[in-house]
C-alpha positions as MATLAB code, in Angstrom:
seq = 'MKEYICVVCPRGCHLSVDEENDYAVSGNSCLRGEAYGRGEAKHPTRIVTSTVRVRSAVHPRCPVKTDKPIGKEDMGEAIRLLDEVELIPPVRRGDIVIASLFGSGTNFISTRDIDE';
ca = [
     248.808   10.347  235.314;
     246.485   11.170  232.434;
     247.540   12.104  228.922;
     245.760   14.634  226.680;
     246.398   16.443  223.433;
     245.693   20.132  223.887;
     243.186   21.595  221.410;
     243.379   25.236  222.526;
     245.750   26.234  219.705;
     247.163   24.565  216.581;
     250.307   23.313  218.351;
     248.595   20.220  219.778;
     250.862   19.883  222.807;
     250.982   16.463  224.467;
     249.954   17.123  228.040;
     250.470   14.978  231.115;
     248.269   15.720  234.118;
     249.302   14.352  237.501;
     246.097   13.963  239.514;
     247.992   12.967  242.647;
     250.099   16.151  242.567;
     247.300   18.768  242.598;
     246.616   18.267  238.863;
     250.082   19.467  237.851;
     250.319   19.835  234.071;
     253.450   19.243  232.016;
     254.093   19.311  228.272;
     252.228   22.566  227.687;
     253.792   25.438  225.741;
     251.523   28.120  227.199;
     249.318   28.915  230.190;
     246.181   28.185  228.169;
     247.392   24.604  227.734;
     247.902   24.293  231.464;
     244.341   25.494  232.126;
     242.979   23.150  229.436;
     244.771   20.106  230.877;
     243.660   20.839  234.432;
     240.051   21.426  233.328;
     239.992   18.309  231.167;
     241.208   16.183  234.077;
     238.887   17.707  236.699;
     235.669   18.282  234.759;
     235.702   17.818  230.973;
     233.238   20.000  229.065;
     232.208   20.312  225.424;
     230.140   22.519  223.140;
     227.378   20.248  221.813;
     226.265   20.535  218.184;
     223.312   18.767  216.615;
     220.177   19.407  214.566;
     216.446   19.641  215.298;
     213.355   19.123  213.161;
     211.771   22.084  211.375;
     208.304   22.277  209.807;
     209.750   23.113  206.419;
     209.833   21.332  203.076;
     213.004   23.199  202.058;
     214.988   22.829  205.313;
     213.698   19.877  207.366;
     216.528   20.217  209.950;
     218.092   23.225  211.689;
     221.610   23.124  213.151;
     221.865   23.990  216.841;
     224.633   24.232  219.438;
     225.079   25.035  223.089;
     226.077   28.637  223.741;
     228.488   27.490  226.494;
     230.231   24.182  227.176;
     228.404   21.551  229.240;
     229.825   18.642  231.208;
     230.532   15.518  229.174;
     228.336   13.569  231.587;
     225.305   15.665  230.498;
     225.818   15.400  226.733;
     223.653   12.314  226.151;
     220.671   13.713  228.017;
     221.050   17.082  226.263;
     220.937   15.370  222.860;
     217.859   13.362  223.906;
     216.059   16.617  224.767;
     216.544   17.756  221.159;
     214.506   14.769  219.895;
     211.394   16.447  221.326;
     211.942   19.776  219.546;
     210.287   20.884  216.311;
     210.799   24.473  215.206;
     208.293   26.510  213.230;
     209.764   29.060  210.796;
     210.842   31.778  210.773;
     213.938   30.797  212.763;
     216.789   33.243  213.308;
     220.419   32.478  214.059;
     220.853   32.809  217.814;
     217.224   31.990  218.696;
     217.026   29.962  221.903;
     215.820   26.447  221.107;
     216.070   25.031  224.657;
     216.663   27.459  227.520;
     218.856   26.798  230.549;
     219.781   23.128  230.152;
     219.465   21.394  233.529;
     219.112   24.796  235.198;
     222.685   25.667  234.241;
     222.019   28.799  232.202;
     223.435   27.123  229.093;
     221.068   27.279  226.107;
     220.748   25.416  222.842;
     220.632   28.072  220.124;
     219.952   27.877  216.387;
     222.896   28.484  214.105;
     221.000   29.147  210.872;
     218.244   31.422  209.608;
     215.268   29.557  208.154;
     212.506   31.531  206.413;
     209.387   29.871  205.182;
];
């Protein structure tokens, strides 16, 4: 049995997930909590946020994030890929910084406009 705190809504339900009983979820107040608990037990994913270098005296770093969640097991390697990136302005919010991480179709995108 694994225990989680649901982060889908502000309630913060305390979930119990029984892996031996087809990932049965208890403690949830809604169906979204049930889906969250099952997903967290089977294959946890996260949106990854970080920054990359920019050739700019005003803004030397640009915030980036994944446009879809990636598996927790891939987070370290995804962050390491960002160490190799240096953007050249202009940068627009939503620009793809790294396309299709690990062939998954998930991209790192910029989350800020940088002119210069």
